[in-house]
C-alpha positions, 0 to 999 in steps of 0.5 A: 500500500502506498502512503503520501509523505509530505510537509504538514501544511493544512489545518486538517493535517495539523489536527491529524498530527495532533490526534496521532500524537495523542493516540500514539502515546496511549498505544505506546506508553501504557505500562511504561509511564504513569497511567494517570499521566496518560489519562489526565495530562496527555490529552487529545486537547493538549496534543491538538494545541501543541500541533497548532502552536508548533507547526514547523519542521513536521512531515506527515504520512497520509493514507488518503485524507487521514494522517497516520504518522508524523516526524518532527525534527530540527537543530538539537535543542540544547548546547550539549551537542553543538552542530547536531540535528535532532529527531524530536518525535516520530509516531505512527498509528499502531494499525500502520506500523511495520509497513514502512511508514516509519522508515519513509518518515525518517528518510524525509526528515534526514533529508531535511537535516542533511546539513548536519553531520550527526543526528541525535534522538531520545527514546524512552527506556523500555520502549523496545519496539522504538529502540529496535526500529532506531537500531535497524535504521542505524542509530546507536546508543551513546550512553547518555540518559536523563530522568523525566518526571511524568505523572504521580510519584510511585509512593503516591500511586499505592494509596490511590489504588487502595482508595479505588479498591475501598471506594473511598475519596473517589474523584467525581465520575470514578467508581470502586475498582480493583487494580491487579498487576501481572509481574514476572519475577520483578518485571512489570508486564501489565495492569488490569482494572476491574470496575465494580459498577458502571456509570453512564459514561462507562457504559459508552466507553471503558466498561467494567474491565480495562487492561494494559500490557507494556509494549515490549511484551505485546504478542506474547499472550499476556493480554489474553491471560490477564483478561481471563484471570480478571474475569475469574476475579470479577465473578468470584471476588466482586460478584459480577454476573456479566461484564462490559469491555470496550475497545477502539474499533481500530485496535484489532489486537484488543478485539481478539483478546476480548473475543478469545475470552468469550466476548460477544459484540453488542454494537459499535458506537461513536464516542466524542473524546476531547472533541475527537470522534472515536468508533468504539466496540462494546462487548459483553461477557457472561460470567 
């Protein structure tokens, strides 16, 4: 399939870039950084605003009229690497990965950065898919690292999980919930949230159970296992007789996990999340 690689120019392309930025963070960094930060701080509204405020040096990939990826580039952002260019960001929607889109975007950016002898970029530790891509393209680690604080410090996460479990001090719109982690030796694999009841909002998007697997462990059956064990817990410990599980229509991997666990598709509905319309699949599972 052929995709169009071009400079970002129109308002529609700018908004498309903002959506890809937001969606890619949800797809890529779930399980790698604080989930509260992803949900409450890395919002679609913020990503759209960033796209509109910083429209320069952006190349987008398009499938028809839809923006499916982008790359941002320019001079290195501080004085620690004088004379270097930098790739600031590269994101491709999950459904379009492994189809050459990332390589095409990187080629376009490096052509624009050809005046620089060296190009640098930063990648989140643990983002194995991105690390593998950059190594394949020819980038190598230079030993530099930095620590960023994104979201809630770890010593504040446990009290919030306990509050959700007991149903105390809940924020408006939140419900009593149990959070379980899948851990292999000392390695965090993923998290599952079991909401004990449904609000009108959760009936449309979110449902009773949500689960996240760190991207470096995708394709290994962890999502299917986590959901299976969550269903047992929901029946035996919470006392639920049926649960609602939702996923985005463009997330076939999640849909397969739900269907493997007995999910029956009720319907597909449109949800407006932060001003962007998303098609949502709603599944019910009898326990």
